[in-house]
C-alpha positions as a printed Julia matrix, in Angstrom:
76×3 Matrix{Float64}:
 140.88  -33.71  -12.54
 141.15  -30.13  -13.75
 143.15  -29.07  -16.79
 145.92  -26.59  -16.05
 146.13  -23.64  -18.41
 149.47  -21.9   -17.95
 148.91  -18.16  -18.43
 152.56  -17.62  -19.41
 151.78  -19.17  -22.79
 148.41  -17.52  -23.38
 146.98  -14.16  -24.27
 144.47  -12.7   -21.82
 141.55  -13.46  -24.14
 142.79  -16.98  -24.77
 143.36  -17.85  -21.12
 140.18  -16.23  -19.81
 138.09  -17.89  -22.54
 139.49  -21.3   -21.62
 138.65  -20.66  -17.95
 135.11  -19.59  -18.88
 134.7   -22.78  -20.87
 136.21  -24.99  -18.18
 133.98  -23.51  -15.48
 130.88  -22.97  -17.62
 128.67  -24.27  -14.79
 129.75  -21.23  -12.77
 128.32  -18.8   -15.37
 131.44  -16.66  -15.63
 130.16  -14.92  -18.73
 132.42  -13.54  -21.41
 135.74  -12.18  -20.17
 136.18   -8.43  -20.5
 139.0    -6.67  -22.3
 142.4    -7.18  -20.73
 142.4    -3.7   -19.16
 139.46   -4.83  -16.99
 141.01   -8.13  -15.88
 141.03   -7.07  -12.2
 137.29   -6.34  -12.19
 136.59   -9.79  -13.66
 139.03  -11.46  -11.26
 137.39   -9.72   -8.31
 133.98  -10.99   -9.37
 135.3   -14.54   -9.78
 136.74  -14.7    -6.28
 133.23  -14.15   -4.93
 131.77  -17.22   -6.64
 131.25  -20.0    -4.12
 133.46  -22.61   -5.83
 136.39  -20.23   -6.07
 135.85  -18.61   -2.67
 135.91  -22.04   -1.0
 139.25  -22.73   -2.67
 140.72  -19.39   -1.57
 141.17  -17.64   -4.89
 142.93  -14.37   -4.03
 141.79  -10.95   -5.05
 143.48   -9.15   -7.93
 144.67   -6.32   -5.69
 147.58   -8.53   -4.61
 148.98   -8.72   -8.17
 150.54   -6.28  -10.62
 149.31   -8.11  -13.72
 146.8   -10.67  -14.84
 149.43  -13.36  -15.54
 150.56  -13.49  -11.91
 146.97  -13.64  -10.67
 146.05  -16.24  -13.29
 149.05  -18.39  -12.36
 147.87  -18.39   -8.74
 144.29  -19.1    -9.8
 145.44  -22.03  -11.9
 147.72  -23.41   -9.17
 144.88  -23.33   -6.63
 142.26  -24.82   -8.94
 144.57  -27.47  -10.39
């Protein structure tokens, strides 16, 4: 079972760090600054585990919270 981290109650650094820790086996690296969230999100969607689950690209979202909420809902 996967832990759900609700991005509505997190900062970018807090949420992304938790995701990096939770999926350490995927070698996500350190999350970038918030202004580069879409670059990081785009790289994540290409990782096999996330691609198989249909993680969407960041281009569909106006902000990291909306993308992160979808990421979390899919990976829950």
